[in-house]
C-alpha positions as CSV (number, residue, x, y, z in Angstrom):
1,X,16.8,27.0,-50.5
2,X,14.7,26.4,-47.5
3,X,14.4,22.8,-46.4
4,X,11.1,21.2,-47.0
5,X,9.8,20.3,-43.6
6,X,6.7,18.6,-44.9
7,X,3.2,19.1,-43.6
8,X,3.0,20.7,-40.2
9,X,1.7,18.5,-37.4
10,X,-1.5,19.7,-35.9
11,X,-1.2,18.5,-32.3
12,X,-3.2,19.2,-29.2
13,X,-1.3,20.7,-26.1
14,X,0.8,17.9,-24.6
15,X,0.1,18.9,-20.9
16,X,-3.6,18.7,-21.7
17,X,-3.3,15.3,-23.2
18,X,-1.3,14.0,-20.2
19,X,-4.0,15.3,-17.8
20,X,-6.8,13.8,-19.9
21,X,-5.1,10.4,-20.2
22,X,-4.5,10.2,-16.4
23,X,-8.1,11.2,-15.7
24,X,-9.3,8.6,-18.2
25,X,-7.5,5.8,-16.3
26,X,-8.4,7.0,-12.8
27,X,-12.0,8.2,-13.6
28,X,-11.4,11.1,-11.2
29,X,-9.6,14.4,-11.5
30,X,-8.4,14.1,-7.9
31,X,-6.5,10.8,-8.4
32,X,-5.2,12.0,-11.8
33,X,-3.8,15.1,-10.0
34,X,-2.1,13.0,-7.4
35,X,-0.4,11.0,-10.1
36,X,0.8,14.2,-12.0
37,X,1.6,16.2,-8.8
38,X,-1.0,18.9,-9.4
39,X,-4.4,19.7,-8.0
40,X,-7.7,18.3,-9.2
41,X,-8.6,21.8,-10.4
42,X,-5.5,22.0,-12.6
43,X,-6.4,18.6,-14.2
44,X,-10.0,19.8,-14.8
45,X,-8.6,23.0,-16.4
46,X,-6.3,21.1,-18.7
47,X,-9.2,18.7,-19.7
48,X,-11.3,21.8,-20.5
49,X,-8.5,23.2,-22.7
50,X,-8.4,19.9,-24.6
51,X,-12.2,19.7,-25.0
52,X,-12.1,23.3,-26.3
53,X,-9.3,22.4,-28.8
54,X,-11.4,19.4,-30.1
55,X,-14.7,21.2,-29.8
56,X,-16.0,18.0,-28.2
57,X,-16.9,16.8,-24.7
58,X,-14.5,14.1,-23.6
59,X,-15.9,13.4,-20.1
60,X,-19.3,13.3,-18.4
61,X,-19.1,14.8,-14.9
62,X,-20.7,12.5,-12.4
63,X,-22.6,13.5,-9.2
64,X,-20.2,11.4,-7.2
65,X,-17.3,13.7,-8.3
66,X,-16.0,11.2,-10.7
67,X,-15.9,11.3,-14.5
68,X,-16.9,9.0,-17.3
69,X,-15.6,9.0,-20.8
70,X,-17.9,10.0,-23.6
71,X,-17.7,7.9,-26.8
72,X,-15.3,10.5,-28.3
73,X,-13.2,10.4,-25.1
74,X,-13.1,6.6,-25.2
75,X,-11.7,6.7,-28.8
76,X,-9.0,9.3,-28.0
77,X,-8.1,7.7,-24.6
78,X,-7.0,4.4,-26.2
79,X,-4.7,6.1,-28.7
80,X,-3.4,8.7,-26.2
81,X,-2.4,6.0,-23.8
82,X,-0.4,4.1,-26.4
83,X,1.4,7.2,-27.7
84,X,2.4,8.3,-24.2
85,X,3.7,4.8,-23.4
86,X,5.8,4.9,-26.6
87,X,7.1,8.4,-25.7
88,X,8.0,7.2,-22.2
89,X,9.8,4.2,-23.6
90,X,11.8,6.3,-26.1
91,X,12.7,8.8,-23.3
92,X,13.9,6.0,-21.0
93,X,16.0,4.5,-23.8
94,X,17.6,7.8,-24.6
95,X,18.3,8.6,-21.0
96,X,20.1,5.3,-20.5
97,X,22.4,5.9,-23.5
98,X,24.5,8.5,-21.7
99,X,24.5,6.7,-18.3
100,X,26.5,3.6,-18.8
101,X,28.5,4.4,-15.7
102,X,25.3,4.7,-13.5
103,X,23.5,1.5,-12.3
104,X,20.0,2.1,-11.1
105,X,18.7,-0.5,-8.6
106,X,15.0,-0.5,-7.7
107,X,14.1,-2.2,-4.4
108,X,11.9,-1.8,-1.3
109,X,12.7,0.6,1.5
110,X,13.4,-2.1,4.0
111,X,15.6,-4.3,1.8
112,X,17.6,-1.2,0.9
113,X,18.1,0.0,4.4
114,X,18.5,-3.3,6.2
115,X,20.4,-5.5,3.7
116,X,21.6,-3.8,0.5
117,X,23.1,-0.5,1.8
118,X,25.3,-2.1,4.5
119,X,26.9,-4.2,1.8
120,X,27.0,-1.8,-1.2
121,X,30.5,-0.5,-0.4
122,X,32.0,-3.8,-1.5
123,X,30.4,-3.5,-4.9
124,X,31.9,0.0,-5.2
125,X,35.3,-1.4,-4.2
126,X,35.1,-4.0,-6.9
127,X,33.7,-1.7,-9.6
128,X,34.9,1.9,-8.9
129,X,33.9,2.9,-12.4
130,X,30.2,2.3,-11.7
131,X,28.0,4.6,-9.6
132,X,25.1,2.8,-7.9
133,X,21.8,4.6,-7.6
134,X,19.3,3.0,-5.2
135,X,15.7,3.9,-5.7
136,X,13.4,2.7,-2.9
137,X,9.7,2.1,-3.3
138,X,7.3,-0.7,-2.7
139,X,5.6,-0.9,-6.1
140,X,6.6,-3.2,-8.9
141,X,9.0,-1.5,-11.3
142,X,7.8,-0.9,-14.9
143,X,11.1,-1.2,-16.9
144,X,9.4,0.5,-19.9
145,X,8.5,3.6,-17.9
146,X,10.8,3.7,-14.9
147,X,14.5,4.6,-14.9
148,X,15.8,1.3,-13.5
149,X,18.3,-1.3,-14.8
150,X,17.2,-4.0,-12.4
151,X,15.0,-4.6,-9.4
152,X,15.2,-6.7,-6.2
153,X,11.8,-7.8,-5.1
154,X,10.1,-9.7,-2.3
155,X,7.5,-12.1,-3.7
156,X,7.0,-15.5,-5.4
157,X,9.1,-14.7,-8.4
158,X,6.3,-14.6,-10.9
159,X,6.9,-11.5,-13.0
160,X,5.5,-12.2,-16.5
161,X,7.8,-11.0,-19.3
162,X,10.8,-10.5,-17.0
163,X,13.8,-12.6,-16.0
164,X,13.5,-13.5,-12.3
165,X,16.3,-15.2,-10.4
166,X,16.1,-16.4,-6.8
167,X,18.5,-14.7,-4.4
168,X,17.4,-15.7,-0.9
169,X,14.7,-17.6,0.9
170,X,13.6,-16.4,4.3
171,X,12.1,-17.2,7.7
172,X,10.1,-15.0,10.1
173,X,10.7,-14.7,13.9
174,X,9.9,-12.4,16.8
175,X,12.5,-9.9,18.0
176,X,12.7,-7.4,20.8
177,X,15.1,-5.4,22.9
178,X,17.2,-7.3,25.5
179,X,15.6,-5.2,28.2
180,X,12.1,-6.2,27.2
181,X,13.1,-9.9,27.0
182,X,14.8,-9.8,30.4
183,X,12.2,-7.6,32.2
184,X,8.8,-8.2,33.6
185,X,6.5,-9.7,32.5
186,X,8.8,-12.4,31.1
187,X,9.3,-13.1,27.4
188,X,10.9,-16.5,27.1
189,X,8.3,-18.6,25.1
190,X,5.7,-17.8,22.5
191,X,2.8,-18.0,25.0
192,X,4.4,-15.0,26.8
193,X,3.5,-12.8,23.8
194,X,0.0,-12.5,25.3
195,X,1.4,-10.0,27.8
196,X,3.4,-7.9,25.4
197,X,2.7,-5.2,22.8
198,X,2.8,-6.6,19.3
199,X,4.3,-4.3,16.5
200,X,2.8,-4.7,13.1
201,X,4.2,-4.4,9.6
202,X,1.2,-2.9,7.8
203,X,2.5,-2.9,4.3
204,X,-0.7,-3.0,2.1
205,X,1.2,-4.6,-0.8
206,X,2.4,-7.7,0.9
207,X,-1.1,-9.1,1.5
208,X,0.2,-12.7,1.8
209,X,3.2,-11.9,4.0
210,X,3.5,-13.4,7.4
211,X,2.0,-11.0,10.0
212,X,1.3,-11.7,13.6
213,X,-2.0,-13.6,12.9
214,X,-0.3,-15.9,10.5
215,X,2.8,-16.3,12.6
216,X,0.9,-17.2,15.7
217,X,-1.3,-19.7,13.8
218,X,1.7,-21.4,12.1
219,X,3.6,-21.5,15.4
220,X,0.6,-23.1,17.2
221,X,0.0,-20.3,19.7
222,X,-3.7,-19.8,20.3
223,X,-5.6,-17.3,22.4
224,X,-3.6,-14.1,21.6
225,X,-5.3,-11.1,20.2
226,X,-3.1,-10.4,17.1
227,X,-5.1,-7.3,16.0
228,X,-3.8,-4.9,18.7
229,X,-0.7,-2.8,18.7
230,X,1.1,0.0,16.7
231,X,1.3,-0.4,12.9
232,X,4.0,0.7,10.5
233,X,4.3,0.8,6.8
234,X,7.8,-0.6,6.6
235,X,9.7,-3.4,8.3
236,X,12.6,-1.1,9.2
237,X,10.2,1.0,11.2
238,X,9.0,-2.0,13.1
239,X,12.5,-2.9,14.0
240,X,13.4,0.6,15.1
241,X,10.5,0.6,17.5
242,X,11.4,-2.9,18.8
243,X,15.0,-1.8,19.3
244,X,13.7,1.1,21.4
245,X,11.8,-1.3,23.6
246,X,8.4,-0.4,22.1
247,X,7.2,-4.0,21.8
248,X,7.8,-7.2,19.9
249,X,8.2,-7.1,16.2
250,X,8.5,-9.7,13.4
251,X,11.9,-9.7,11.6
252,X,13.2,-12.0,9.0
253,X,16.7,-13.4,8.5
254,X,17.1,-11.0,5.5
255,X,15.3,-8.0,7.0
256,X,16.7,-7.8,10.4
257,X,19.1,-10.7,10.7
258,X,22.1,-8.3,10.8
259,X,20.6,-6.5,13.7
260,X,19.8,-9.5,15.9
261,X,22.3,-10.0,18.7
262,X,21.3,-13.6,19.1
263,X,19.4,-15.9,21.6
264,X,20.6,-15.5,25.1
265,X,23.0,-12.6,24.5
266,X,22.8,-9.5,26.6
267,X,23.9,-7.2,23.9
268,X,22.1,-4.0,22.9
269,X,20.0,-3.9,19.8
270,X,17.7,-6.7,18.9
271,X,17.5,-10.3,20.2
272,X,15.3,-13.3,19.5
273,X,13.6,-14.1,22.8
274,X,12.9,-17.7,21.7
275,X,14.0,-19.7,18.7
276,X,10.6,-20.4,17.1
277,X,10.3,-19.3,13.4
278,X,8.0,-19.7,10.5
279,X,9.0,-20.1,6.8
280,X,8.1,-17.0,4.7
281,X,5.9,-17.6,1.6
282,X,8.0,-14.9,-0.1
283,X,11.6,-14.9,-1.2
284,X,14.0,-12.3,-2.6
285,X,14.5,-12.2,-6.4
286,X,16.7,-10.3,-8.8
287,X,14.4,-9.1,-11.6
288,X,15.7,-7.8,-15.0
289,X,13.9,-6.8,-18.2
290,X,15.7,-9.2,-20.5
291,X,17.5,-12.5,-20.5
292,X,20.8,-11.0,-21.7
293,X,22.4,-8.6,-19.2
294,X,24.1,-5.3,-20.1
295,X,27.7,-5.3,-18.8
296,X,26.9,-3.2,-15.8
297,X,23.9,-5.4,-14.9
298,X,26.1,-8.5,-15.3
299,X,28.6,-7.0,-12.8
300,X,25.9,-6.4,-10.3
301,X,24.3,-9.8,-10.8
302,X,27.7,-11.5,-10.1
303,X,28.3,-9.4,-7.0
304,X,24.9,-9.7,-5.4
305,X,24.7,-13.5,-6.2
306,X,28.1,-13.9,-4.3
307,X,26.8,-11.8,-1.4
308,X,23.6,-13.8,-1.2
309,X,25.6,-17.1,-1.2
310,X,27.8,-15.8,1.6
311,X,24.8,-14.7,3.6
312,X,23.2,-18.1,3.2
313,X,26.2,-19.7,4.8
């Protein structure tokens, strides 16, 4: 006997629903396409297919090239968003079931390259059965959607609904190459910065981070134009340029401390031309989705906590 499969589901095409839902959030086909990795025209075509399937207009096309939901579109957008979120959560849970030996760490580009990666070998030595996967980006991880077991973030530690544990506090200080420090014009005191190129960390996310304007004000150094100079989207880029003699950058003890040769040393790499420093309003936190760690997360928590304590000494 044939198995009774029950009533057949009458569902719209999933790709069209994804395109519609992204467009409903962004209110433009262009930004929806950027999210989905397709062109604005492809999003418009998928929306047209969905509208044809329903026999209803879901968007009003605006003269500004944006779109606005129709009443019918508003009703469907709320439900479609919830369903896609549930599907993403179910997918992430299923993917994690077969990956108990893989630990995915989400963190920023600069923390990964300047602090975590140089130390990760010792974690592998302690836990050879675990394969660490480092995913670097500067946005906050969504544990329901993203494939991540834990995150290391730079901020104030306020992440609602998540466990957040302090790893390291930080300070900010100028760095440069030894040749720049020892050359002409001199660079021996904060006032000397007026005659040098300032390198800027132009990360749009860290709006409260200490940049040159904040550092100079906190250090009591007036009269220096802190708006000029090359700009970079990541701290490690700033430090690469400073190492090459391109100017004076701002490092922190966490992000760059390992590269600093030290005050008064003539070594290659980076040096602190003077000892002045400013406390950072941000610290580094280990962020996890639940209070109770999975075994592989507990292993990483114990390891990175010990590494942070050793670093602080």
